[in-house]
MARBA-994086 format. One line per field, with one value per residue: residue in three letters; residue number from 1; x, y, z of N, C-alpha, C in turn. Coordinates in steps of 0.1 Angstrom, whole numbers. Layout:
BEGIN
code	ala / ...
pos	NUM / ...
nx	X / ...
ny	Y / ...
nz	Z / ...
cax	X / ...
cay	Y / ...
caz	Z / ...
cx	X / ...
cy	Y / ...
cz	Z / ...
//
This chain:
BEGIN
code	val / ala / pro / thr / gly / ser / val / glu / thr / glu / lys / ala / gly / pro / ser / tyr / lys / pro / lys / glu / tyr / tyr / lys / val / thr / glu / ala / ile / leu / arg / leu / leu / leu / leu / ala / ser / leu / val / val / ala / val / val / val / met / val / thr / ser / lys / glu / thr / glu / leu / ile / ser / val / lys / leu / asp / pro / phe / pro / pro / phe / met / leu / pro / leu / thr / ala / lys / phe / thr / gln / ser / pro / ala / phe / ile / tyr / phe / val / ala / gly / leu / ser / val / ala / gly / leu / tyr / thr / ile / ile / ser / thr / leu / ala / ser / phe / tyr / asn / leu / leu / ile / lys / pro / gly / phe / cys / pro / ala / leu / val / ser / his / phe / ile / ile / leu / asp / val / val / met / leu / gly / ile / val / gly / thr / ala / thr / gly / ala / ala / gly / gly / val / ala / tyr / ile / gly / leu / lys / gly / asn / ser / his / val / gly / trp / thr / lys / val / cys / asn / lys / tyr / gly / lys / leu / cys / thr / his / leu / gly / ala / ser / leu / ala / val / ser / phe / phe / ala / phe / ile / val / leu / leu / leu / leu / ile / ile / leu / ser / ile / his / ser / leu / ser / lys / lys / ile / pro / lys
pos	1 / 2 / 3 / 4 / 5 / 6 / 7 / 8 / 9 / 10 / 11 / 12 / 13 / 14 / 15 / 16 / 17 / 18 / 19 / 20 / 21 / 22 / 23 / 24 / 25 / 26 / 27 / 28 / 29 / 30 / 31 / 32 / 33 / 34 / 35 / 36 / 37 / 38 / 39 / 40 / 41 / 42 / 43 / 44 / 45 / 46 / 47 / 48 / 49 / 50 / 51 / 52 / 53 / 54 / 55 / 56 / 57 / 58 / 59 / 60 / 61 / 62 / 63 / 64 / 65 / 66 / 67 / 68 / 69 / 70 / 71 / 72 / 73 / 74 / 75 / 76 / 77 / 78 / 79 / 80 / 81 / 82 / 83 / 84 / 85 / 86 / 87 / 88 / 89 / 90 / 91 / 92 / 93 / 94 / 95 / 96 / 97 / 98 / 99 / 100 / 101 / 102 / 103 / 104 / 105 / 106 / 107 / 108 / 109 / 110 / 111 / 112 / 113 / 114 / 115 / 116 / 117 / 118 / 119 / 120 / 121 / 122 / 123 / 124 / 125 / 126 / 127 / 128 / 129 / 130 / 131 / 132 / 133 / 134 / 135 / 136 / 137 / 138 / 139 / 140 / 141 / 142 / 143 / 144 / 145 / 146 / 147 / 148 / 149 / 150 / 151 / 152 / 153 / 154 / 155 / 156 / 157 / 158 / 159 / 160 / 161 / 162 / 163 / 164 / 165 / 166 / 167 / 168 / 169 / 170 / 171 / 172 / 173 / 174 / 175 / 176 / 177 / 178 / 179 / 180 / 181 / 182 / 183 / 184 / 185 / 186 / 187 / 188 / 189 / 190 / 191 / 192 / 193 / 194 / 195
nx	-71 / -95 / -128 / -160 / -174 / -160 / -138 / -109 / -97 / -67 / -55 / -35 / -22 / -24 / -59 / -75 / -99 / -120 / -122 / -98 / -80 / -85 / -76 / -48 / -40 / -45 / -28 / -3 / -4 / -5 / 20 / 36 / 27 / 36 / 65 / 69 / 61 / 80 / 104 / 98 / 99 / 125 / 141 / 132 / 141 / 167 / 176 / 197 / 219 / 248 / 260 / 282 / 272 / 268 / 266 / 255 / 261 / 252 / 272 / 293 / 316 / 304 / 303 / 314 / 293 / 289 / 258 / 234 / 208 / 179 / 153 / 139 / 137 / 114 / 80 / 61 / 75 / 80 / 56 / 51 / 68 / 59 / 32 / 33 / 48 / 29 / 10 / 26 / 30 / 2 / 1 / 18 / 5 / -21 / -12 / -2 / -26 / -39 / -22 / -26 / -54 / -52 / -34 / -36 / -62 / -84 / -110 / -137 / -141 / -162 / -165 / -138 / -130 / -144 / -136 / -111 / -115 / -125 / -103 / -83 / -92 / -90 / -62 / -55 / -63 / -44 / -20 / -23 / -28 / -4 / 17 / 7 / 12 / 39 / 47 / 39 / 56 / 81 / 79 / 78 / 105 / 117 / 109 / 105 / 89 / 83 / 65 / 61 / 88 / 103 / 129 / 142 / 156 / 166 / 185 / 207 / 208 / 209 / 213 / 195 / 171 / 168 / 164 / 140 / 123 / 124 / 114 / 88 / 77 / 78 / 60 / 36 / 33 / 27 / 1 / -13 / -13 / -25 / -52 / -59 / -61 / -83 / -104 / -103 / -111 / -135 / -147 / -146 / -162 / -188 / -194 / -204 / -227 / -261 / -282
ny	534 / 513 / 517 / 507 / 477 / 475 / 458 / 442 / 411 / 393 / 367 / 339 / 325 / 310 / 304 / 273 / 256 / 228 / 208 / 213 / 205 / 178 / 174 / 180 / 163 / 139 / 140 / 139 / 114 / 99 / 103 / 92 / 66 / 60 / 62 / 41 / 20 / 17 / 15 / -10 / -27 / -22 / -33 / -59 / -66 / -65 / -85 / -108 / -135 / -155 / -186 / -209 / -242 / -274 / -303 / -337 / -365 / -397 / -425 / -408 / -385 / -357 / -324 / -291 / -265 / -237 / -221 / -198 / -177 / -160 / -135 / -141 / -170 / -177 / -179 / -165 / -144 / -132 / -124 / -107 / -85 / -78 / -70 / -50 / -32 / -26 / -14 / 9 / 22 / 30 / 46 / 67 / 77 / 84 / 104 / 124 / 133 / 141 / 162 / 177 / 184 / 196 / 220 / 231 / 229 / 238 / 228 / 205 / 173 / 151 / 128 / 122 / 115 / 92 / 75 / 73 / 58 / 34 / 24 / 25 / 5 / -18 / -17 / -19 / -47 / -60 / -53 / -64 / -91 / -98 / -94 / -110 / -136 / -135 / -132 / -159 / -177 / -166 / -172 / -199 / -202 / -192 / -207 / -234 / -266 / -293 / -314 / -320 / -320 / -297 / -279 / -252 / -221 / -197 / -199 / -204 / -185 / -158 / -130 / -126 / -133 / -112 / -90 / -99 / -98 / -71 / -60 / -70 / -60 / -32 / -33 / -39 / -18 / 2 / -11 / -5 / 24 / 27 / 17 / 38 / 59 / 51 / 51 / 79 / 91 / 77 / 90 / 118 / 120 / 110 / 133 / 150 / 138 / 148 / 151
nz	317 / 309 / 294 / 309 / 296 / 272 / 271 / 261 / 252 / 248 / 231 / 240 / 219 / 186 / 178 / 175 / 156 / 165 / 142 / 131 / 149 / 148 / 120 / 121 / 141 / 126 / 106 / 119 / 131 / 109 / 97 / 116 / 116 / 88 / 93 / 112 / 97 / 77 / 92 / 103 / 81 / 69 / 91 / 92 / 66 / 66 / 83 / 84 / 89 / 92 / 106 / 121 / 120 / 136 / 119 / 113 / 95 / 94 / 84 / 92 / 112 / 130 / 114 / 109 / 94 / 73 / 77 / 64 / 76 / 68 / 60 / 39 / 37 / 47 / 40 / 55 / 65 / 41 / 32 / 54 / 49 / 22 / 28 / 48 / 31 / 13 / 29 / 35 / 11 / 7 / 29 / 25 / 2 / 15 / 36 / 21 / 10 / 34 / 42 / 21 / 24 / 50 / 47 / 19 / 9 / 30 / 52 / 59 / 46 / 42 / 25 / 19 / 44 / 47 / 28 / 37 / 63 / 53 / 38 / 57 / 74 / 58 / 55 / 82 / 85 / 67 / 79 / 104 / 99 / 87 / 106 / 125 / 113 / 107 / 134 / 143 / 132 / 140 / 168 / 168 / 159 / 181 / 204 / 194 / 187 / 199 / 196 / 169 / 161 / 155 / 159 / 180 / 167 / 176 / 195 / 180 / 160 / 171 / 165 / 143 / 152 / 172 / 153 / 141 / 162 / 170 / 145 / 145 / 168 / 163 / 139 / 154 / 168 / 147 / 140 / 162 / 158 / 134 / 142 / 161 / 141 / 127 / 148 / 154 / 129 / 127 / 147 / 142 / 119 / 129 / 143 / 124 / 116 / 116 / 144
cax	-83 / -106 / -142 / -167 / -181 / -151 / -128 / -105 / -88 / -57 / -52 / -20 / -17 / -36 / -70 / -79 / -112 / -120 / -118 / -83 / -72 / -87 / -66 / -33 / -38 / -47 / -15 / 8 / -7 / -1 / 35 / 40 / 25 / 46 / 78 / 69 / 59 / 93 / 113 / 96 / 103 / 139 / 146 / 130 / 149 / 183 / 178 / 204 / 230 / 255 / 267 / 287 / 262 / 272 / 259 / 259 / 256 / 257 / 282 / 304 / 315 / 298 / 312 / 307 / 291 / 282 / 245 / 229 / 194 / 174 / 138 / 134 / 136 / 100 / 69 / 54 / 83 / 79 / 43 / 52 / 75 / 50 / 20 / 37 / 51 / 15 / 3 / 33 / 26 / -10 / 2 / 23 / -8 / -31 / -5 / -3 / -39 / -41 / -16 / -33 / -67 / -49 / -26 / -39 / -77 / -90 / -125 / -141 / -144 / -167 / -161 / -123 / -128 / -153 / -126 / -99 / -120 / -127 / -89 / -76 / -96 / -84 / -48 / -53 / -63 / -32 / -8 / -26 / -24 / 12 / 22 / 3 / 19 / 53 / 51 / 38 / 68 / 92 / 77 / 83 / 118 / 122 / 105 / 105 / 78 / 88 / 56 / 64 / 101 / 107 / 138 / 143 / 167 / 171 / 197 / 219 / 207 / 204 / 211 / 185 / 159 / 165 / 158 / 127 / 114 / 122 / 105 / 75 / 73 / 74 / 48 / 24 / 31 / 19 / -12 / -20 / -16 / -38 / -65 / -62 / -66 / -98 / -112 / -104 / -119 / -150 / -153 / -148 / -173 / -199 / -198 / -210 / -240 / -273 / -290
cay	526 / 511 / 520 / 495 / 471 / 475 / 450 / 434 / 401 / 390 / 352 / 336 / 319 / 308 / 295 / 263 / 250 / 212 / 200 / 217 / 196 / 165 / 173 / 181 / 149 / 127 / 141 / 135 / 100 / 92 / 106 / 82 / 54 / 59 / 59 / 29 / 9 / 18 / 8 / -26 / -34 / -23 / -41 / -72 / -69 / -65 / -97 / -120 / -141 / -166 / -192 / -223 / -252 / -287 / -313 / -350 / -374 / -411 / -429 / -398 / -379 / -343 / -314 / -275 / -259 / -222 / -219 / -184 / -177 / -147 / -135 / -147 / -183 / -180 / -172 / -156 / -131 / -125 / -118 / -95 / -73 / -74 / -65 / -37 / -24 / -21 / -5 / 20 / 27 / 35 / 56 / 78 / 85 / 91 / 114 / 135 / 137 / 148 / 175 / 187 / 188 / 205 / 231 / 237 / 230 / 236 / 224 / 190 / 166 / 137 / 117 / 117 / 108 / 79 / 67 / 68 / 48 / 21 / 18 / 22 / -7 / -27 / -18 / -28 / -62 / -66 / -52 / -73 / -107 / -100 / -95 / -124 / -147 / -134 / -136 / -173 / -183 / -163 / -177 / -213 / -203 / -190 / -218 / -246 / -274 / -306 / -323 / -320 / -321 / -285 / -272 / -238 / -216 / -185 / -201 / -203 / -172 / -147 / -116 / -126 / -133 / -99 / -83 / -103 / -95 / -57 / -57 / -73 / -50 / -20 / -34 / -40 / -2 / 6 / -16 / 5 / 38 / 25 / 16 / 52 / 66 / 46 / 56 / 92 / 92 / 76 / 102 / 130 / 117 / 109 / 146 / 157 / 134 / 155 / 145
caz	322 / 297 / 297 / 311 / 285 / 261 / 276 / 250 / 257 / 240 / 231 / 239 / 208 / 175 / 182 / 164 / 157 / 169 / 132 / 127 / 157 / 140 / 107 / 126 / 148 / 117 / 98 / 128 / 132 / 94 / 97 / 125 / 109 / 78 / 100 / 118 / 86 / 70 / 101 / 106 / 67 / 68 / 101 / 87 / 53 / 70 / 91 / 79 / 99 / 89 / 118 / 119 / 126 / 137 / 109 / 115 / 87 / 94 / 94 / 95 / 123 / 128 / 109 / 110 / 81 / 77 / 71 / 63 / 77 / 63 / 60 / 24 / 36 / 53 / 32 / 64 / 67 / 27 / 33 / 63 / 41 / 12 / 34 / 54 / 19 / 6 / 38 / 34 / 1 / 12 / 39 / 17 / -5 / 24 / 43 / 13 / 10 / 47 / 42 / 11 / 32 / 59 / 42 / 7 / 9 / 43 / 52 / 62 / 35 / 47 / 14 / 21 / 56 / 46 / 21 / 48 / 72 / 46 / 33 / 69 / 79 / 50 / 60 / 95 / 83 / 60 / 89 / 115 / 95 / 84 / 119 / 132 / 105 / 110 / 147 / 146 / 127 / 150 / 180 / 166 / 159 / 195 / 212 / 187 / 187 / 202 / 191 / 156 / 158 / 151 / 169 / 181 / 160 / 180 / 203 / 171 / 151 / 180 / 158 / 135 / 160 / 175 / 142 / 138 / 173 / 168 / 135 / 150 / 179 / 156 / 133 / 165 / 171 / 135 / 139 / 171 / 153 / 124 / 149 / 165 / 130 / 123 / 157 / 151 / 116 / 129 / 158 / 135 / 111 / 136 / 149 / 114 / 115 / 124 / 156
cx	-93 / -119 / -150 / -173 / -173 / -138 / -122 / -97 / -80 / -54 / -38 / -14 / -29 / -46 / -73 / -93 / -111 / -116 / -104 / -75 / -73 / -76 / -52 / -30 / -36 / -32 / -3 / 7 / -2 / 14 / 42 / 39 / 34 / 59 / 79 / 68 / 74 / 103 / 110 / 101 / 118 / 146 / 145 / 139 / 164 / 185 / 183 / 216 / 236 / 263 / 271 / 279 / 268 / 262 / 264 / 252 / 260 / 263 / 293 / 302 / 308 / 309 / 305 / 306 / 284 / 271 / 239 / 214 / 189 / 160 / 132 / 132 / 121 / 90 / 62 / 61 / 81 / 66 / 43 / 57 / 66 / 37 / 23 / 42 / 38 / 10 / 12 / 30 / 11 / -10 / 9 / 11 / -18 / -24 / -5 / -16 / -44 / -35 / -23 / -46 / -65 / -44 / -33 / -54 / -85 / -105 / -125 / -146 / -150 / -164 / -149 / -123 / -134 / -141 / -114 / -102 / -120 / -112 / -81 / -79 / -89 / -69 / -46 / -55 / -50 / -20 / -10 / -23 / -11 / 20 / 19 / 11 / 33 / 56 / 48 / 50 / 81 / 90 / 81 / 99 / 124 / 121 / 108 / 92 / 81 / 77 / 56 / 78 / 108 / 117 / 139 / 155 / 174 / 182 / 210 / 219 / 202 / 202 / 197 / 172 / 156 / 160 / 144 / 117 / 113 / 112 / 91 / 70 / 69 / 61 / 35 / 22 / 22 / 5 / -19 / -23 / -27 / -52 / -68 / -66 / -80 / -107 / -114 / -112 / -133 / -157 / -156 / -160 / -185 / -204 / -205 / -224 / -251 / -280 / -304
cy	525 / 513 / 507 / 490 / 469 / 467 / 440 / 422 / 397 / 374 / 350 / 330 / 317 / 300 / 284 / 258 / 234 / 204 / 201 / 206 / 183 / 164 / 172 / 168 / 138 / 128 / 136 / 119 / 92 / 92 / 93 / 67 / 51 / 54 / 45 / 18 / 7 / 13 / -5 / -32 / -33 / -31 / -55 / -75 / -72 / -76 / -107 / -124 / -154 / -173 / -206 / -232 / -267 / -296 / -325 / -357 / -389 / -416 / -419 / -391 / -364 / -334 / -301 / -270 / -246 / -223 / -204 / -185 / -162 / -147 / -142 / -163 / -188 / -173 / -163 / -144 / -124 / -118 / -106 / -83 / -70 / -66 / -52 / -28 / -17 / -10 / 8 / 29 / 36 / 47 / 68 / 86 / 93 / 102 / 125 / 142 / 145 / 160 / 184 / 192 / 198 / 219 / 239 / 239 / 228 / 235 / 209 / 184 / 152 / 125 / 112 / 110 / 93 / 70 / 62 / 58 / 35 / 15 / 18 / 9 / -19 / -29 / -23 / -42 / -68 / -64 / -62 / -89 / -109 / -100 / -107 / -136 / -147 / -138 / -152 / -180 / -179 / -170 / -193 / -212 / -199 / -201 / -233 / -254 / -288 / -317 / -328 / -323 / -308 / -279 / -257 / -233 / -204 / -186 / -201 / -190 / -161 / -134 / -116 / -125 / -119 / -90 / -86 / -98 / -78 / -53 / -59 / -63 / -36 / -21 / -34 / -24 / 2 / 2 / -6 / 18 / 38 / 23 / 30 / 60 / 64 / 52 / 71 / 97 / 90 / 86 / 115 / 130 / 117 / 124 / 155 / 151 / 143 / 145 / 148
cz	311 / 302 / 300 / 298 / 274 / 264 / 264 / 256 / 246 / 241 / 231 / 228 / 197 / 181 / 170 / 168 / 158 / 156 / 126 / 136 / 152 / 129 / 111 / 133 / 138 / 109 / 107 / 129 / 121 / 93 / 106 / 122 / 98 / 83 / 105 / 108 / 80 / 80 / 103 / 92 / 68 / 79 / 97 / 75 / 56 / 79 / 84 / 88 / 92 / 102 / 114 / 126 / 123 / 127 / 110 / 103 / 88 / 84 / 97 / 107 / 121 / 123 / 109 / 96 / 83 / 69 / 74 / 66 / 75 / 62 / 48 / 26 / 44 / 46 / 42 / 65 / 52 / 28 / 42 / 56 / 29 / 17 / 40 / 42 / 13 / 16 / 37 / 22 / 2 / 19 / 33 / 10 / 5 / 32 / 33 / 11 / 23 / 48 / 33 / 19 / 43 / 55 / 29 / 6 / 22 / 41 / 54 / 52 / 40 / 38 / 17 / 33 / 56 / 39 / 30 / 56 / 65 / 43 / 47 / 75 / 71 / 53 / 73 / 94 / 78 / 72 / 100 / 111 / 92 / 95 / 127 / 125 / 108 / 126 / 151 / 143 / 135 / 162 / 179 / 167 / 173 / 205 / 206 / 191 / 189 / 196 / 177 / 152 / 152 / 162 / 169 / 172 / 166 / 189 / 194 / 163 / 160 / 173 / 149 / 141 / 168 / 165 / 139 / 150 / 173 / 157 / 138 / 161 / 172 / 147 / 142 / 167 / 159 / 136 / 150 / 166 / 143 / 132 / 156 / 155 / 127 / 135 / 156 / 140 / 119 / 138 / 150 / 126 / 118 / 143 / 137 / 111 / 123 / 133 / 157
//
């Protein structure tokens, strides 16, 4: 029987301070961001398909011609790959900095968080515009545009369009993760402002 006033309680696990939760959450989100950016770029770069397409040249009868469609044939898809690659490079650097701040040099560094916020917003703009540009071209490939005479191509290049759609979906997920990182960073920085 323990004497009154000296009751010891045992904790079930390690205790974390709120700023440690922030650091762990940030590191996990940055790893998730990196993985999604890499997947989106790899899926886009591997989108290539060759199909036999009927071609008609007057006055000759139609004939079948093998035509290849790939991401390099659209400037929007090239911008998509370039933009997400830049964001991926930044994410590698920021993830390493996050792990350094988490494991090697513990403590809250407002300057680092401020730089992350600014650069994360820049990367959010790059990922957003790249996804939007590629999405616009992919939509025209899916639906066509009868007003200007652009025919849809996804009925002929189904595998290519599946790759494009998957890449855009993963890129949109990366956009959401970046947005969460910005919100998390702003929230953690606002906790340090004296009231």
